[in-house]
C-alpha positions as CSV (number, residue, x, y, z in Angstrom):
1,M,176.3,-96.7,-162.1
2,G,174.9,-99.7,-160.3
3,M,176.3,-103.2,-160.1
4,D,175.1,-105.9,-162.6
5,S,174.2,-109.3,-161.4
6,R,177.7,-110.7,-161.9
7,E,179.2,-108.3,-159.4
8,V,176.6,-108.9,-156.6
9,T,178.2,-110.8,-153.7
10,P,176.3,-113.5,-151.8
11,E,175.9,-111.2,-148.8
12,L,174.5,-108.4,-150.9
13,T,172.3,-110.9,-152.7
14,R,171.0,-112.1,-149.3
15,A,170.3,-108.5,-148.2
16,A,168.6,-107.6,-151.5
17,I,166.3,-110.6,-151.4
18,H,165.2,-109.8,-147.9
19,V,164.4,-106.3,-149.0
20,V,162.5,-107.7,-152.1
21,A,160.4,-109.9,-149.8
22,E,159.2,-106.9,-147.7
23,V,158.9,-103.7,-149.8
24,R,156.2,-103.2,-152.4
25,S,158.3,-102.6,-155.5
26,F,161.7,-103.2,-157.1
27,E,162.0,-99.5,-157.3
28,R,161.7,-99.2,-153.5
29,A,164.0,-102.2,-153.1
30,E,166.7,-100.4,-155.2
31,I,166.3,-97.2,-153.0
32,T,166.3,-99.2,-149.8
33,V,169.4,-101.2,-150.6
34,E,171.4,-98.0,-151.5
35,R,170.3,-96.0,-148.5
36,V,170.7,-98.8,-145.9
37,L,173.7,-100.7,-147.3
38,G,175.4,-98.0,-149.3
39,H,175.5,-100.1,-152.5
40,K,173.9,-99.1,-155.8
41,V,172.1,-102.1,-157.2
42,S,169.8,-101.4,-160.1
43,R,166.2,-102.5,-160.0
44,S,166.7,-104.6,-163.1
45,T,169.5,-106.5,-161.3
46,I,167.3,-106.9,-158.3
47,R,164.6,-108.4,-160.5
48,R,167.0,-110.9,-162.0
49,L,168.1,-111.9,-158.5
50,A,164.5,-112.3,-157.4
51,L,163.8,-114.5,-160.5
52,Q,166.8,-116.7,-159.7
53,V,166.1,-117.1,-156.0
54,G,162.4,-117.5,-156.4
55,G,162.9,-120.1,-159.1
56,E,165.3,-122.0,-156.9
57,L,162.9,-122.0,-154.0
58,A,160.1,-123.3,-156.3
59,E,162.4,-126.1,-157.4
60,L,163.2,-127.0,-153.8
61,A,159.6,-127.1,-152.9
62,E,158.9,-129.5,-155.8
63,Q,161.8,-131.8,-154.9
64,D,160.9,-131.9,-151.3
65,L,164.3,-130.5,-150.3
66,R,165.4,-127.9,-147.9
67,S,168.8,-126.2,-147.5
68,D,169.0,-126.9,-143.8
69,E,169.1,-130.0,-141.7
70,K,167.4,-128.6,-138.5
71,E,166.0,-131.1,-136.0
72,V,162.2,-131.0,-136.1
73,V,160.2,-132.0,-133.0
74,V,156.7,-133.5,-133.4
75,P,154.2,-130.8,-132.5
76,E,151.7,-131.1,-129.7
77,V,149.0,-129.7,-132.0
78,A,149.3,-129.5,-135.8
79,V,147.0,-127.0,-137.5
80,V,146.8,-126.6,-141.3
81,S,144.7,-123.9,-143.0
82,C,144.4,-122.8,-146.6
83,D,142.6,-120.1,-148.5
84,G,142.7,-118.3,-151.8
85,G,144.1,-114.8,-152.6
86,R,144.4,-112.6,-155.7
87,I,147.2,-111.5,-157.9
88,R,147.1,-109.5,-161.1
89,T,149.1,-110.8,-164.0
90,R,150.1,-110.0,-167.5
91,Q,151.0,-112.2,-170.4
92,A,154.6,-113.6,-170.2
93,G,157.2,-112.1,-172.5
94,Q,155.4,-108.8,-172.9
95,G,158.1,-106.6,-171.3
96,R,157.2,-103.8,-169.0
97,G,154.0,-102.8,-170.9
98,V,150.8,-104.2,-169.5
99,V,149.1,-106.9,-171.6
100,L,146.8,-108.5,-169.1
101,A,146.5,-112.3,-168.9
102,G,143.0,-113.8,-168.7
103,E,140.0,-111.9,-167.4
104,K,141.4,-108.5,-166.5
105,G,144.6,-110.2,-165.4
106,W,143.3,-111.5,-162.1
107,R,144.5,-115.0,-161.0
108,E,143.8,-116.8,-157.8
109,T,146.7,-117.6,-155.5
110,K,146.7,-120.6,-153.2
111,N,148.0,-120.0,-149.7
112,A,148.5,-122.3,-146.7
113,S,149.4,-121.8,-143.1
114,F,151.1,-124.5,-141.0
115,E,151.0,-123.8,-137.3
116,R,152.9,-125.8,-134.7
117,M,150.8,-125.2,-131.6
118,S,150.6,-126.2,-127.9
119,L,147.5,-126.8,-125.9
120,H,146.3,-124.1,-123.5
121,P,147.8,-124.7,-120.0
122,E,144.3,-125.1,-118.5
123,H,143.0,-127.4,-121.2
124,S,141.0,-130.4,-120.1
125,A,139.2,-132.8,-122.5
126,D,136.6,-133.5,-119.8
127,H,134.6,-130.3,-120.4
128,D,133.9,-127.6,-123.0
129,P,136.2,-124.7,-122.1
130,C,133.9,-122.1,-123.7
131,P,130.2,-123.1,-124.0
132,Q,129.1,-119.5,-124.2
133,L,129.4,-117.5,-127.4
134,P,132.5,-115.3,-127.3
135,S,131.8,-111.6,-126.8
136,S,133.4,-110.7,-130.1
137,F,130.8,-112.7,-132.0
138,R,127.8,-110.9,-130.3
139,T,128.8,-107.3,-130.3
140,T,127.7,-105.1,-133.2
141,A,131.1,-103.5,-133.8
142,S,132.9,-106.8,-134.1
143,V,130.2,-108.4,-136.3
144,A,130.1,-105.4,-138.6
145,E,133.8,-105.8,-139.1
146,I,133.6,-109.5,-139.7
147,T,130.7,-109.3,-142.2
148,E,131.6,-105.9,-143.6
149,K,128.0,-104.9,-143.2
150,P,126.7,-102.1,-141.0
151,V,124.7,-102.8,-137.9
152,S,122.6,-99.9,-136.6
153,N,119.6,-99.2,-134.4
154,V,120.4,-102.2,-132.3
155,D,120.4,-102.4,-128.5
156,A,123.2,-105.0,-128.3
157,P,125.2,-105.9,-125.3
158,D,128.3,-103.9,-126.2
159,D,128.6,-102.6,-122.6
160,A,132.3,-102.8,-121.6
161,R,131.1,-103.7,-118.1
162,A,129.7,-107.0,-119.2
163,E,131.8,-110.1,-118.6
164,R,134.0,-110.8,-121.5
165,V,133.9,-114.3,-122.9
166,V,136.9,-115.6,-124.9
167,Y,137.8,-119.0,-126.2
168,Q,141.3,-119.8,-125.1
169,G,142.4,-122.2,-127.8
170,P,145.8,-123.6,-128.5
171,R,148.9,-121.3,-128.6
172,R,151.1,-120.9,-131.6
173,V,154.7,-122.0,-131.3
174,L,155.8,-121.6,-134.9
175,R,154.2,-120.9,-138.2
176,T,155.4,-121.6,-141.8
177,A,153.7,-120.7,-145.0
178,V,153.3,-121.9,-148.6
179,S,152.0,-119.7,-151.4
180,S,151.7,-120.4,-155.1
181,M,149.8,-119.8,-158.4
182,A,149.5,-123.5,-158.9
183,C,146.2,-125.3,-159.3
184,S,144.8,-127.2,-156.4
185,D,145.9,-130.6,-157.8
186,E,149.5,-129.3,-157.6
187,F,149.1,-127.2,-154.4
188,G,147.8,-130.2,-152.4
189,P,151.1,-132.1,-152.7
190,M,153.0,-128.9,-151.8
191,M,151.0,-128.7,-148.6
192,E,151.6,-132.4,-147.9
193,R,155.3,-132.0,-148.3
194,E,155.4,-129.0,-146.0
195,A,153.4,-130.9,-143.3
196,K,155.7,-133.8,-143.5
197,R,158.8,-131.6,-143.2
198,H,157.4,-130.4,-139.8
199,R,156.2,-133.9,-138.7
200,F,152.5,-132.9,-138.6
201,Y,151.3,-136.4,-139.5
202,E,153.0,-137.8,-136.4
203,T,150.9,-136.0,-133.8
204,P,147.5,-137.3,-132.7
205,L,146.1,-133.7,-132.4
206,Q,145.6,-132.6,-136.0
207,A,143.2,-129.9,-137.4
208,F,142.5,-128.7,-140.9
209,L,140.6,-125.4,-141.1
210,G,139.1,-123.8,-144.2
211,D,136.1,-122.0,-145.5
212,G,133.5,-123.5,-147.9
213,L,135.7,-123.5,-151.0
214,N,135.5,-126.9,-152.7
215,W,139.2,-127.1,-153.4
216,N,140.0,-126.7,-149.7
217,W,138.1,-129.8,-148.8
218,S,139.4,-131.7,-151.9
219,I,142.9,-131.1,-150.6
220,W,141.9,-132.2,-147.1
221,K,140.3,-135.4,-148.3
222,K,143.3,-136.4,-150.5
223,H,146.2,-135.2,-148.4
224,F,145.0,-134.6,-144.8
225,P,142.2,-137.2,-144.2
226,T,143.5,-137.9,-140.6
227,F,143.1,-134.2,-139.7
228,V,139.9,-133.1,-138.0
229,P,138.1,-130.9,-140.6
230,I,136.8,-127.6,-139.2
231,L,134.8,-125.0,-141.0
232,D,136.2,-121.6,-140.0
233,F,133.5,-120.2,-137.6
234,I,134.0,-116.7,-139.0
235,H,132.5,-117.9,-142.3
236,A,129.6,-119.4,-140.4
237,I,129.0,-116.0,-138.8
238,H,128.9,-114.3,-142.1
239,Y,126.2,-116.6,-143.6
240,V,124.1,-116.7,-140.4
241,F,124.2,-112.9,-140.1
242,T,123.3,-112.2,-143.7
243,A,120.5,-114.7,-143.5
244,A,119.0,-113.1,-140.4
245,M,119.2,-109.7,-142.0
246,A,117.2,-111.2,-145.0
247,L,114.2,-112.3,-142.8
248,D,112.3,-109.0,-143.3
249,L,112.6,-108.2,-139.6
250,S,113.4,-104.9,-137.9
251,Q,117.1,-104.3,-137.3
252,A,116.7,-105.2,-133.6
253,E,114.7,-108.4,-134.3
254,A,117.2,-109.4,-137.0
255,W,120.1,-108.9,-134.6
256,A,118.4,-110.9,-131.9
257,T,117.8,-113.7,-134.4
258,Y,121.4,-113.6,-135.5
259,V,122.7,-113.9,-131.9
260,R,120.3,-116.8,-131.2
261,L,121.2,-118.7,-134.4
262,V,124.9,-118.2,-134.2
263,T,124.9,-119.2,-130.5
264,L,123.2,-122.5,-131.6
265,C,126.0,-123.0,-134.2
266,W,128.6,-122.4,-131.5
267,Q,127.0,-124.9,-129.1
268,G,126.6,-127.6,-131.7
269,G,123.0,-127.0,-132.8
270,V,123.7,-126.4,-136.5
271,D,120.9,-128.8,-137.5
272,T,118.4,-126.7,-135.7
273,V,119.7,-123.6,-137.5
274,I,119.4,-125.3,-140.9
275,D,115.8,-126.5,-140.1
276,E,114.7,-123.0,-139.0
277,L,116.2,-121.3,-142.1
278,T,114.8,-124.0,-144.4
279,T,111.4,-123.5,-143.0
280,A,111.8,-119.7,-143.5
281,C,112.6,-120.4,-147.2
282,Q,109.6,-122.7,-147.6
283,R,107.3,-120.0,-146.2
284,R,108.6,-117.6,-148.8
285,G,108.3,-120.0,-151.6
286,I,112.1,-120.2,-152.2
287,D,113.2,-123.3,-154.2
288,L,116.5,-124.2,-152.6
289,E,117.4,-126.3,-155.6
290,E,117.5,-123.3,-157.9
291,G,120.0,-120.4,-157.6
292,L,118.5,-117.0,-157.0
293,A,119.7,-113.8,-158.8
294,D,122.2,-111.7,-157.1
295,D,119.7,-108.9,-156.5
296,D,117.0,-111.2,-155.1
297,P,116.3,-110.1,-151.4
298,H,116.1,-113.8,-150.4
299,K,119.4,-114.9,-151.9
300,A,121.3,-114.6,-148.6
301,L,118.8,-116.8,-147.0
302,S,119.0,-119.6,-149.5
303,D,122.8,-119.3,-149.7
304,A,123.0,-119.7,-146.0
305,V,120.9,-122.9,-146.0
306,R,123.1,-124.5,-148.8
307,Y,126.3,-123.4,-147.1
308,L,125.4,-124.8,-143.7
309,R,124.1,-128.0,-145.2
310,N,127.3,-128.5,-147.2
311,N,129.5,-127.9,-144.2
312,R,127.4,-129.3,-141.3
313,S,129.9,-132.2,-140.8
314,R,132.6,-129.7,-140.2
315,M,130.7,-127.7,-137.6
316,D,130.9,-129.7,-134.3
317,Y,132.5,-126.8,-132.5
318,P,132.0,-128.1,-128.9
319,R,133.9,-131.2,-129.8
320,Y,136.8,-129.2,-131.3
321,R,137.0,-127.0,-128.2
322,R,137.1,-130.1,-125.9
323,L,140.0,-131.4,-128.0
324,G,141.7,-128.1,-127.6
325,L,141.7,-127.2,-131.3
326,P,141.2,-123.8,-132.9
327,V,137.8,-123.0,-134.5
328,T,138.7,-119.9,-136.6
329,S,141.2,-119.4,-139.3
330,A,142.0,-115.8,-138.3
331,P,145.8,-116.5,-138.7
332,M,145.1,-117.6,-142.2
333,E,143.2,-114.4,-143.0
334,S,146.2,-112.5,-141.6
335,L,148.6,-114.5,-143.8
336,I,146.5,-113.7,-146.9
337,K,146.7,-110.0,-146.1
338,Q,150.5,-110.2,-145.5
339,V,151.0,-111.9,-148.8
340,G,148.7,-109.4,-150.5
341,M,150.7,-106.5,-149.1
342,R,153.6,-107.6,-151.3
343,V,151.9,-108.8,-154.5
344,K,148.7,-106.8,-154.8
345,G,148.3,-103.1,-155.4
346,T,147.5,-100.4,-157.9
347,E,149.6,-100.7,-161.1
348,M,151.1,-103.9,-159.8
349,F,151.3,-106.6,-162.5
350,W,153.3,-109.8,-162.5
351,D,154.5,-112.0,-165.3
352,D,152.3,-115.0,-165.6
353,P,153.4,-117.5,-164.4
354,E,157.1,-117.1,-163.5
355,G,157.2,-113.6,-162.1
356,G,154.1,-114.0,-159.9
357,E,155.1,-117.5,-158.8
358,Y,158.6,-116.6,-157.8
359,I,157.7,-113.5,-155.8
360,L,155.1,-115.7,-154.0
361,Q,157.8,-118.2,-153.1
362,I,160.0,-115.5,-151.7
363,R,157.2,-113.8,-149.8
364,A,156.0,-117.1,-148.2
365,A,159.6,-118.0,-147.2
366,A,160.1,-114.6,-145.6
367,L,156.8,-115.0,-143.6
368,S,157.8,-118.4,-142.4
369,Q,159.1,-118.4,-138.8
370,D,161.6,-121.2,-139.3
371,Q,164.1,-118.8,-140.9
372,R,164.0,-120.8,-144.1
373,L,164.7,-117.8,-146.4
374,D,167.7,-116.7,-144.5
375,D,169.0,-120.2,-144.1
376,Y,168.7,-120.8,-147.9
377,L,170.4,-117.6,-148.8
378,K,173.3,-118.2,-146.4
379,N,173.8,-121.7,-147.8
380,R,172.9,-121.1,-151.4
381,P,175.0,-123.8,-153.2
382,G,177.5,-123.1,-156.0
383,R,176.9,-119.4,-156.2
384,Q,179.8,-117.4,-155.1
385,F,178.6,-114.9,-157.7
386,V,175.2,-114.7,-159.2
387,R,174.9,-115.9,-162.7
388,R,173.4,-113.6,-165.3
389,T,170.0,-114.6,-166.8
390,T,168.1,-113.1,-169.6
391,Q,164.7,-114.3,-168.4
392,P,162.2,-111.5,-167.9
393,I,160.6,-111.0,-164.5
394,I,158.0,-108.8,-163.0
395,A,157.0,-105.1,-163.3
396,A,156.3,-104.2,-159.8
């Protein structure tokens, strides 16, 4: 027979929550705790512990409090990124049966990455450190992976003997993360508090990276207006590539057009790219003020023009490189995947909102490199033994 929540010691609670943060289900957490620690703690007890700790972390985030008093040094470079993820939820109070909330249960999660970074040792603001398009953005294998679209019958410079071009941007020193089911109006203040905790507003080198989602830039405008806004170059690649493929050219010609246009974007010529794609739309009789059907062969072309127009002020990549700032949000994409590994999967449904919110809080704390989850669990106030709760939690 396993322990109930009143019998779980602080140390065992600490271990169980770390397991919960990493494994994909409470069933696996129960098995792991027993096999590794030799203690039988039922999955229902582990759920209750997760509900309590996740709720406490959410309260701390809202109150702008932390359990530790570590000295924080102003970073040389402060980089903030945010993006949306997905989590599947069921209606609260429905027990273990699946009664989906909303449209098939899917909800968007908000996720943010906060990177304390240092300039590359060879950085100099006097020149562009990488005027040439990096090799990974002009090889078919890399672009096919970025865009999730096949590239075939193309004589592209994939030769390994060719000189490899890489942009050596700033180097990460430490990353923390915030994740929530909150709306953008609530998530923005969460991000601001996290940035203040790490003294991001005190450094002159600040960057805010995102894709074209409106809520990203609404948060930037309200909470991070002093940060240099940068459109993730990976998203620019996607739109330019799909537009080139929609020009009714052969695969080889379309690829050459993509390389030429994306090189212009990299070198600061986004206005030229917009003009060229706009002219292509006009020749085809495409009204850029009207949306095209999803199955229209020219939709990718018109979408690219609108996307680049909307984001042109955030695409001065030569300037960003001279400043020593990053130009892609690859770490943010990685963070989304790491969060998704814990909260997203077949037959994985979370109570909406508490269950999903609390597991996101635990997962983000575990992924943060400042040891915040372990620090909190070690110093969890007033809890020599965990109190029983009758609140329901999640069914993963």
